[in-house]
C-alpha positions as CSV (number, residue, x, y, z in Angstrom):
1,M,13.5,5.6,5.7
2,L,11.0,2.8,6.4
3,I,11.7,-0.7,7.4
4,M,9.4,-3.7,7.3
5,T,9.4,-6.1,10.3
6,K,8.9,-9.8,10.1
7,D,5.3,-9.3,11.1
8,R,4.9,-7.0,8.0
9,E,4.6,-3.8,10.1
10,I,6.3,-0.7,8.7
11,I,8.4,1.3,11.0
12,N,9.7,4.8,10.3
13,L,13.3,5.0,11.3
14,D,12.8,8.6,12.4
15,N,11.1,7.1,15.5
16,V,13.8,4.6,16.3
17,L,16.1,5.1,19.2
18,E,18.4,2.1,18.6
19,I,18.9,-0.7,16.0
20,R,20.9,-3.7,17.1
21,A,21.9,-7.2,16.2
22,N,21.0,-9.3,19.2
23,K,21.9,-13.0,19.2
24,R,20.0,-14.2,16.1
25,N,17.7,-11.2,15.6
26,V,17.9,-7.7,14.2
27,E,15.8,-5.5,16.6
28,C,14.9,-1.9,16.9
29,E,13.8,0.0,20.0
30,L,11.4,2.9,19.5
31,M,11.3,6.1,21.4
32,N,8.2,5.0,23.2
33,G,10.0,1.9,24.6
34,Y,8.7,-0.8,22.4
35,I,11.1,-3.3,20.9
36,Y,10.4,-4.8,17.5
37,T,12.1,-7.8,16.0
38,I,12.8,-6.8,12.4
39,Q,14.0,-10.2,11.3
40,S,15.2,-13.5,12.8
41,F,18.2,-15.4,11.4
42,R,20.0,-18.6,12.0
43,T,23.3,-17.1,13.1
44,Y,24.6,-14.0,14.7
45,K,26.7,-13.3,11.6
46,E,23.6,-13.3,9.4
47,A,22.0,-10.8,11.7
48,E,25.1,-8.6,11.7
49,D,25.1,-8.6,7.8
50,A,21.4,-7.6,7.8
51,L,22.1,-4.7,10.2
52,D,24.9,-3.6,7.9
53,K,22.5,-3.7,5.0
54,I,20.1,-1.4,6.9
55,L,22.8,1.0,7.9
56,N,24.3,1.2,4.4
57,Q,21.0,2.2,3.0
58,Y,20.0,4.7,5.7
59,D,20.5,8.0,3.8
60,R,19.1,6.9,0.5
61,G,15.7,8.5,0.7
62,Q,12.2,7.5,1.8
63,R,11.7,3.8,0.8
64,V,10.9,0.5,2.4
65,I,13.7,-1.9,3.2
66,K,12.8,-5.6,3.3
67,L,15.4,-8.2,4.5
């Protein structure tokens, strides 16, 4: 599965070590140590909801998720 960051970069989730909701952001850490902010939100609850959206779509094939 692919995900588009707020900077319009595409990340393949096969290379992701961890995805997390952190304060007001949804971030992912790649296996090479880089941390990307996928999207920023106004509240922690919105970030958690976006993380749930990503996790619920994880096994649905090779496609791009935009938040």
